[in-house]
N, C-alpha and C positions, 0 to 999 in steps of 0.2 A: 130586877137583877135576878138572873137565875144562878143559883149556886150549884157546882158540881166539883167534887172533889175539894171541896173546901175554899173555892176560888171563885170569883165573880166572873162570869161568861163574857160580861162588856168589857172588861179591863184589860189591856194588854198583858203580856206574859211577865209575871214577876209582881204582879199588882194585884191588889184586892179590894175590895170594900168589907169591912167588917160586921157592917148590918146591912140587911137588906134596904133600908130606908137610905142609906148613904147614898150619895151621887159622886163624891169625890174618891177617885182611885188612890190608894196609898200603897209603897212598896211593902211586900211581905217581908218578915223579920227575918226568916232565912236569907232573902237575897241581900238585905241590909248586912247581916252578919258576914255574908260571903265577901261582899265588896270590902268592908272595913279589914277582914283578914286579908285579903289582895292587897290592900293600900299597905297595911301595916308588914306584910312579907316584902313589898317593892321598897317601902323605906329601909327596912332593915337590911335588905340586899343591897342598897344604895350606900348604906353606912360601910356594912362589910367590904364594898369593892373600895371606897375610898380608904379606907384603914388598909386593906393590902397594898393599894397604891403607894400610899406613905412608907409602909414596910418595904416594898421593892425600891422605892428612890433612894432611901437609906442604904440598903443593902448594895444597890449599885454604886452610889457615891463612895461608901467603904471598899469595895471591891476595885474600884478606878482609881483611890487613892493608893491601896495594894499593890495593884500592878504598877502604877506610877513608880512607886517606891522601888519596887523589884528591878524595873527597866533601869533606875537610876543608879541601883546597886550593881546589875550586870555592867553597865557602863563604864561605872569605876573599877570595875574588876578587870574588865577588857582593856582600859587604860592604863592599869598599873602594870599589868601584863607585858602589854606594848613598852611602856617604858622600862621594865625591867629586862625584858628581851633584848631591846636597844643597847641598853648599859652592857649587857653581856657579850653582844657582839661588836662592840667598838674595838675590840682587838682580836684577830682571828685565832691569834695563838700560832699560826703558821702562815705562811703564804699560799694563795689561791690563784692558780692559774685560769685565764679566762681568754677566750677569743669571740670576737663578734661574731654574729650570725650571718652578716654577708660574706665576711671573710671566709668562715667555715663552709657555707654553701658553694663558693668557687672553689673550693681546694679539688686538686687533681688525685687522682688514686697514687701517684707517685709522693706528691706533697703531704698525703695522709701516712705513708710509710716512713715519712720522715719522722714521725711521731712528734713530740714537743721539742726535740732540739732544731728540728728543720724550720719549723715554723717560728721558734723563739729567734734564729737566724735571720728570717725573712721578716721580722718585726711584726708579727701579727698576734703576739701575746700580751697579755697585760698580768704583771703581776702584783696581786693586792694582797696586804697583810694587816690592814686596819679599815675601818667603816670609811673614814673620812677619803681614802684614795679610791673606794668602792664607788661613791657618788660621783 
């Protein structure tokens, strides 16, 4: 075995024989150290990734629960607003005069000049003073 730069010429890269009489090539301590460090870094990175995944899942579950609660609260607010609005408009306080869209679109210019009196006399108008009549 010829030694050059403290490594055996017959052994593959990263291996050597420590004595000229040895026939078995063994890995260099530096190569073993590099492999051990690489494995340690790999497993530490894997553990860190698992930890981050767990934290992410917990935060996602917490945010989802908060979003669901916010949606339920918003829905309850809308329902309460609609309920109060319907209670408010049950009695309009004064009559509302309505005309159907078909009746309005077929009015002539003379009928429009008759204002509400002419249309009232022609029975085209509806007078509503509470929500029950409106429906």
